[in-house]
C-alpha positions as CSV (number, residue, x, y, z in Angstrom):
1,M,15.0,-45.2,-59.6
2,P,12.5,-41.7,-58.8
3,D,13.6,-38.7,-60.4
4,G,15.2,-37.0,-56.8
5,A,17.0,-39.3,-56.1
6,R,19.0,-40.0,-59.7
7,D,19.2,-36.2,-58.6
8,Q,21.4,-36.4,-55.8
9,H,23.2,-39.8,-57.1
10,V,24.6,-37.4,-60.5
11,Q,25.4,-34.7,-57.8
12,G,26.8,-36.6,-55.7
13,F,28.9,-37.9,-58.5
14,A,30.1,-34.5,-59.9
15,R,31.2,-33.5,-57.0
16,F,33.1,-36.9,-56.2
17,F,34.4,-36.2,-59.7
18,G,35.3,-32.5,-59.5
19,D,37.7,-34.0,-56.3
20,L,39.5,-36.5,-57.7
21,A,40.3,-33.4,-60.9
22,N,41.4,-31.5,-58.6
23,K,43.4,-33.3,-56.6
24,T,45.2,-35.7,-59.2
25,S,45.8,-31.8,-60.8
26,L,47.3,-30.8,-57.5
27,L,48.9,-33.9,-57.7
28,A,50.4,-34.2,-61.2
29,G,51.1,-30.9,-61.0
30,R,53.7,-31.1,-58.2
31,A,57.8,-31.6,-59.3
32,S,57.5,-35.2,-56.5
33,T,55.0,-36.2,-59.2
34,F,57.4,-35.2,-62.0
35,V,60.5,-37.4,-60.4
36,I,58.3,-40.4,-60.6
37,A,57.6,-40.3,-63.9
38,L,60.8,-40.2,-65.5
39,T,61.5,-42.1,-62.2
40,V,59.8,-45.3,-64.7
41,V,60.4,-43.7,-67.7
42,V,64.3,-44.7,-66.5
43,V,63.6,-48.5,-65.5
44,W,62.0,-49.1,-68.3
45,A,64.3,-48.0,-70.7
46,V,66.7,-49.8,-68.2
47,S,65.0,-52.6,-67.8
48,G,65.5,-52.8,-72.7
49,P,68.4,-55.0,-72.8
50,F,66.6,-57.4,-70.1
51,F,63.8,-58.6,-71.9
52,G,66.4,-58.4,-75.6
53,Y,64.0,-54.5,-76.6
54,S,61.0,-56.7,-77.7
55,D,57.4,-55.7,-78.5
56,T,56.2,-56.4,-75.1
57,W,58.6,-54.0,-73.4
58,Q,58.0,-52.0,-76.2
59,L,54.2,-52.3,-75.6
60,V,54.2,-52.2,-71.8
61,I,55.6,-47.7,-72.1
62,N,53.2,-47.3,-74.9
63,T,50.4,-48.5,-73.6
64,G,50.7,-47.2,-70.1
65,T,51.8,-43.6,-70.9
66,T,48.1,-43.5,-73.6
67,I,46.5,-44.6,-70.5
68,V,47.2,-42.1,-68.3
69,T,48.3,-39.2,-71.3
70,F,43.7,-40.6,-72.6
71,L,42.3,-40.1,-68.3
72,M,44.3,-37.0,-67.6
73,V,42.4,-35.1,-70.7
74,F,39.8,-35.2,-68.8
75,L,40.4,-34.6,-65.7
76,I,43.0,-31.6,-66.4
77,Q,39.7,-30.8,-68.6
78,N,38.0,-31.0,-65.3
79,S,39.5,-28.9,-63.7
80,Q,40.4,-26.1,-66.3
81,N,36.9,-25.8,-67.3
82,R,35.9,-24.9,-63.2
83,D,38.1,-22.8,-62.9
84,S,37.5,-20.8,-65.5
85,A,34.0,-20.6,-64.9
86,A,34.9,-19.0,-61.0
87,I,36.7,-16.4,-62.7
88,Q,34.5,-15.8,-64.4
89,V,31.9,-15.5,-61.7
90,K,34.5,-13.4,-60.1
91,L,34.9,-11.2,-62.6
92,D,31.4,-10.9,-63.3
93,E,31.0,-9.3,-59.5
94,L,34.0,-7.2,-60.3
95,I,32.3,-5.7,-63.0
96,R,29.1,-6.0,-62.2
97,T,29.7,-3.5,-58.4
98,S,33.0,-1.5,-60.6
99,A,32.6,1.7,-62.8
100,A,33.0,-1.0,-64.9
101,H,30.1,-1.5,-67.8
102,N,27.7,-3.8,-66.9
103,S,27.4,-5.1,-70.8
104,F,30.2,-7.1,-70.6
105,V,28.9,-9.6,-67.9
106,G,28.0,-12.8,-69.6
107,I,30.3,-12.1,-72.4
108,E,32.0,-15.4,-71.8
109,H,28.9,-16.9,-74.2
110,L,28.9,-14.4,-77.0
111,T,30.3,-16.5,-80.4
112,D,34.0,-15.8,-81.4
113,E,32.5,-13.0,-84.4
114,E,31.1,-11.1,-81.5
115,L,34.0,-10.6,-79.1
116,E,36.0,-9.7,-82.0
117,D,34.2,-7.2,-82.5
118,I,33.6,-6.4,-78.8
119,R,37.8,-6.3,-78.8
120,T,37.9,-4.4,-81.8
121,K,35.9,-1.6,-80.2
122,C,37.7,-2.1,-76.7
123,E,40.8,-1.9,-78.0
124,A,39.6,1.5,-80.2
125,R,38.0,3.2,-77.1
126,A,41.5,3.0,-75.5
127,A,43.4,4.3,-78.2
128,A,41.1,7.6,-78.0
129,E,41.3,7.4,-74.9
130,K,45.5,8.0,-75.1
131,V,45.1,10.6,-77.3
132,G,42.2,12.1,-74.7
133,E,44.8,11.6,-72.4
134,K,47.8,13.4,-74.3
135,T,45.4,16.1,-75.5
136,V,44.8,16.9,-71.6
137,K,48.1,16.7,-70.8
138,K,49.1,19.5,-72.8
139,T,46.8,21.5,-71.7
140,G,47.5,21.2,-68.6
141,Q,50.8,22.2,-69.7
142,K,50.5,25.1,-71.8
143,A,48.4,27.0,-69.3
144,R,50.8,26.4,-66.5
145,E,53.2,27.5,-69.1
146,A,50.3,30.9,-70.2
147,A,50.1,30.9,-65.7
148,D,53.8,31.5,-65.4
149,Q,53.7,34.1,-68.6
150,A,51.1,35.6,-66.7
151,V,52.8,36.2,-63.0
152,G,56.5,37.0,-65.0
153,S,57.9,34.2,-63.9
């Protein structure tokens, strides 16, 4: 298979998988899906006496839930990854077009230690800004009081 055809095939599969993951995630999160799953479990539990609570009867629910869980992990993780990437791009664009520091664009690629260092610095700046705001407020109030005294209010 030529490289171009292989790239299109891979992109086609990626798009198919992404669409499948999105649709599955949406369906899995619905109340009706929960009711269907609950109904399956109730039917399985009620059928226990008919099958004498056999090993096969137990294996059916164990195997079914294991397979569904295994597949759902990949589908939901794919949807989560794409959602996170989309949110990151939106945040990066907001940062880029605002008065925020453009140096924050792309920080999701840093190590945990680097992110923690940035978080600590941001929290320290926020605390300093609060102190500054309180100081400005107090100064403004003192200035108003002084102006009122000067006018003789």
